[in-house]
C-alpha positions in Angstrom: 84.3 77.6 57.6 81.6 79.4 55.7 79.9 77.4 52.9 78.7 80.6 51.1 81.1 82.0 48.5 78.9 84.9 47.5 75.5 86.3 48.6 73.7 88.7 46.3 70.3 89.8 47.4 69.6 86.6 49.2 70.8 84.4 46.3 73.8 82.5 47.4 76.6 80.8 45.5 78.4 78.0 47.5 82.1 77.4 47.7 81.4 73.8 46.8 80.0 74.5 43.3 82.6 77.2 42.6 85.6 74.9 43.5 84.3 71.9 41.6 83.7 74.2 38.6 87.3 75.5 38.7 88.6 71.9 38.9 86.6 70.9 35.9 87.7 74.0 33.9 91.3 73.1 34.6 90.7 69.5 33.6 89.0 70.6 30.3 92.0 72.8 29.5 94.4 69.9 30.0 92.2 67.5 28.1 91.8 69.9 25.2 95.5 70.3 24.9 96.0 66.6 24.8 93.2 66.1 22.3 94.9 68.6 19.9 98.3 66.9 20.4 96.9 63.5 19.6 95.1 64.7 16.5 91.6 64.2 17.9 88.5 66.4 17.2 88.8 69.2 19.8 85.3 70.5 19.1 83.9 67.0 19.5 85.8 66.6 22.8 84.5 69.9 24.1 80.9 69.0 23.2 81.2 65.7 24.9 82.6 67.3 28.0 79.7 69.7 28.2 77.2 67.0 28.2 79.3 64.8 30.6 79.1 67.7 33.1 75.4 68.1 32.7 74.5 64.4 33.0 77.3 63.9 35.5 75.5 66.3 37.8 72.2 64.5 37.2 73.8 61.1 38.0 75.6 62.5 41.0 72.4 63.9 42.5 70.3 60.9 41.7 72.7 58.4 43.3 73.0 60.6 46.4 69.2 60.8 46.7 68.8 57.0 46.3 71.5 56.2 48.8 70.5 58.9 51.3 66.7 58.6 51.1 66.3 58.9 54.9 67.2 62.6 54.5 64.1 63.1 52.2 61.6 60.5 53.6 58.7 62.2 55.3 58.9 65.4 53.3 55.4 66.2 52.0 54.7 66.3 48.2 55.5 68.5 46.2 58.2 69.9 48.5 60.1 66.7 48.3 60.6 67.2 44.5 62.1 70.6 45.2 64.4 69.1 47.8 65.5 66.4 45.4 66.6 68.8 42.6 68.0 71.4 45.0 71.7 71.0 44.3 72.4 74.2 46.2 71.6 72.5 49.4 74.5 70.1 48.8 74.6 66.3 48.4 76.1 64.6 45.4 77.8 61.2 44.8 81.1 61.1 43.0 80.4 57.6 41.8 77.0 58.8 40.4 78.7 61.6 38.6 81.2 59.3 37.0 78.5 56.9 35.9 76.5 59.8 34.3 79.6 61.1 32.5 80.6 57.6 31.2 77.1 57.0 29.9 77.3 60.2 27.8 80.7 59.1 26.4 79.3 55.7 25.5 76.5 57.3 23.7 78.8 59.6 21.7 81.2 56.7 20.9 78.4 54.6 19.5 76.7 57.4 17.6 79.9 58.7 16.0 81.8 55.4 15.9 85.1 56.4 17.6 87.2 54.5 20.2 85.6 55.2 23.6 89.0 55.1 25.4 90.6 57.8 23.2 88.3 60.4 24.7 87.8 58.7 28.1 91.5 59.0 28.9 91.4 62.7 28.4 88.6 63.2 31.0 90.8 61.8 33.8 92.6 65.0 34.8 89.2 66.9 35.0 87.8 64.3 37.3 90.9 64.3 39.6 90.8 68.2 39.7 87.1 68.1 40.4 87.7 65.7 43.4 90.2 68.3 44.8 87.7 71.1 44.4 84.8 69.1 45.7 86.6 68.0 48.9 87.8 71.6 49.6 84.2 72.6 49.2 83.3 69.9 51.7 85.6 71.5 54.2 83.9 74.9 53.7 80.5 73.2 54.1 81.6 71.6 57.4 79.1 68.8 57.7 79.9 67.1 54.4 81.9 63.8 54.5 82.6 64.1 58.2 85.0 61.6 59.8 84.4 59.4 62.8 85.5 60.3 66.3 89.0 59.1 67.0 91.7 59.0 69.7 94.5 58.7 67.2 97.0 61.7 66.9 95.6 62.5 63.5 92.3 63.5 65.0 91.2 67.1 64.1 89.2 69.3 66.5 87.1 71.6 64.4 87.3 75.2 65.6 84.4 76.7 67.5 84.0 79.2 64.6 83.0 76.4 62.3 79.3 76.9 63.1 78.0 74.9 60.1 80.0 71.8 61.2 78.8 71.9 64.8 75.1 72.6 63.9 75.2 69.6 61.6 76.9 66.9 63.7 75.5 67.9 67.1 72.0 66.9 66.1 71.1 63.4 67.4 71.3 61.0 64.4 68.7 58.3 63.9 71.5 55.8 63.2 73.5 55.1 66.3 76.6 54.4 64.2 76.6 58.0 63.1 75.5 59.8 66.2 78.0 62.3 67.5 75.7 64.3 69.8 77.2 62.6 72.9 80.4 64.5 72.2 78.7 67.9 72.1 78.4 70.6 74.8 77.3 74.2 75.0 80.2 76.7 75.1 79.5 80.4 75.1 75.9 79.9 74.1 76.9 77.8 71.1 76.6 74.0 70.8 80.1 72.7 70.0 81.5 69.2 69.4 84.7 69.0 71.4 85.9 65.5 70.2 88.5 65.1 67.5 87.5 63.4 64.3 89.2 62.1 61.2 89.7 65.0 58.8 88.3 62.9 56.0 87.7 65.9 53.8 91.4 66.6 53.8 92.0 62.9 53.1 89.9 63.4 50.0 91.9 66.5 48.9 95.1 64.5 49.2 93.6 61.6 47.2 92.7 64.1 44.4 96.2 65.5 44.4 97.7 62.0 44.2 95.4 61.1 41.3 96.2 64.4 39.5 99.9 63.7 39.6 99.5 60.1 38.7 97.3 61.0 35.7 100.3 62.8 34.2 102.2 59.5 34.0 99.2 57.4 33.1 98.5 59.6 30.1 102.0 59.0 28.7 101.0 55.4 28.0 100.7 54.5 24.3 97.8 52.2 25.1 94.3 53.8 25.0 92.3 53.1 28.1 95.3 52.8 30.4 94.7 56.1 32.2 91.0 55.4 32.4 91.3 52.1 34.2 94.3 53.2 36.3 92.1 56.0 37.6 89.3 53.7 38.5 91.7 51.3 40.2 93.5 53.8 42.4 90.6 56.0 43.1 88.7 52.9 44.4 91.8 51.7 46.4 92.4 55.1 48.0 88.7 56.0 48.6 87.8 52.6 50.2 91.1 51.9 51.9 91.7 55.4 53.4 88.9 57.9 53.2 85.9 55.7 53.5 87.3 53.6 56.3 87.3 56.6 58.6 84.3 58.4 57.3 81.0 58.8 59.2 78.8 56.8 56.8 76.1 54.2 57.5 77.5 50.7 57.6 75.7 48.5 55.0 76.8 45.2 56.5 77.9 46.1 60.1 81.1 44.0 60.2 83.4 46.2 62.3 83.0 49.4 64.2 85.5 50.9 66.6 85.1 54.7 67.3 85.4 57.0 70.2 88.0 59.0 72.2 90.0 55.9 72.9 89.5 54.2 69.6 90.9 54.5 66.0 87.6 55.6 64.5 87.1 52.8 61.9 83.8 51.6 60.4 83.4 48.6 58.0 81.7 48.2 55.6 79.8 51.0 53.8 78.2 50.8 50.4 81.2 52.6 48.9 83.5 49.9 50.3 81.5 47.2 48.5 81.3 49.2 45.2 85.0 50.0 45.3 85.9 46.3 45.8 84.0 45.4 42.6 85.7 48.3 40.7 89.1 47.2 41.9 88.6 43.7 40.5 87.2 45.0 37.2 90.0 47.5 36.8 92.8 45.0 37.4 91.2 42.6 34.9 91.0 45.4 32.2 94.5 46.6 32.9 95.8 43.1 32.4 94.0 42.9 29.1 95.4 46.3 28.0 98.9 45.3 28.9 99.0 42.7 26.2 97.4 45.0 23.6 99.5 46.5 20.8 100.4 50.2 21.2 97.8 52.6 19.8 100.0 55.7 19.6 103.4 56.6 18.1 106.3 56.9 20.6 107.7 59.8 18.4 104.6 61.9 17.7 102.1 60.8 20.3 99.4 60.6 17.7 97.4 57.5 17.0 98.8 54.9 14.6 95.4 54.2 13.2 93.1 57.2 13.0 89.5 56.4 13.9 88.1 59.3 11.8 86.9 61.4 14.7 89.1 64.3 13.7 87.3 64.5 10.4 83.8 64.4 11.8 81.7 67.6 12.0 80.6 68.9 15.3 77.4 67.0 16.2 74.2 68.8 16.7 72.6 68.3 20.1 
């Protein structure tokens, strides 16, 4: 696996960024079609999406830095500032990106006085496609979102050619819960990790595919906000219950850890587990409230029963 998609005169473009971009572009195309079908302001939607991407990247990087400060601590000033903003080196938080994008949408909804959920629902496919692209990019990077060592049949032995993976995980980690160096040995002059691990990057790809398919059905609901909160519910359930449980992340409260060649490769609980639990509760509460809400869209035309005026608004200046 090679993390570099293109190298031009020493300037590299990573697979990670390319694949996430393709996912977002596909999502914007779907969202734009839905906005037009529902009688919403397509120009306004595209403007919102642009700034959601920009501030989503800011939020994704900021949350990653705050939750992974050990990777930056000790770096001298001003080099640490360059490392913090260097997205090309990798390292973003999906939850941080979602928070950044939602804050942008809240700003637009308040400034231009439209229903937040009418546009939030349309962003769901783009987020799901972005998860697929991002996790495939993680596979190309090798060391991103690595799984714990496991003796289960699902364990994946990374090929010797995946140099980036071996170089990343065979360095002795400061946190013993995340140290895989004991499973490494030198083969043919290259340090290689021979133990099988949970292929959590692939788990993430499958989760993104599940959410993408489910979004098609969620968006058929005539209640605004239904797709938005269904996404948060099931992303949190799948991320915490499947991917994060087997992923090599630091344990915030070290409640349970069982990893190794004769173990399942489970770790509980990480920060993502705790955040996801809160999001699951919130999503269930909001979905129960929406279930008793009157329909917002016509079953025949798919357009909103009560226009909020967004289709008549001029494109905002930013």
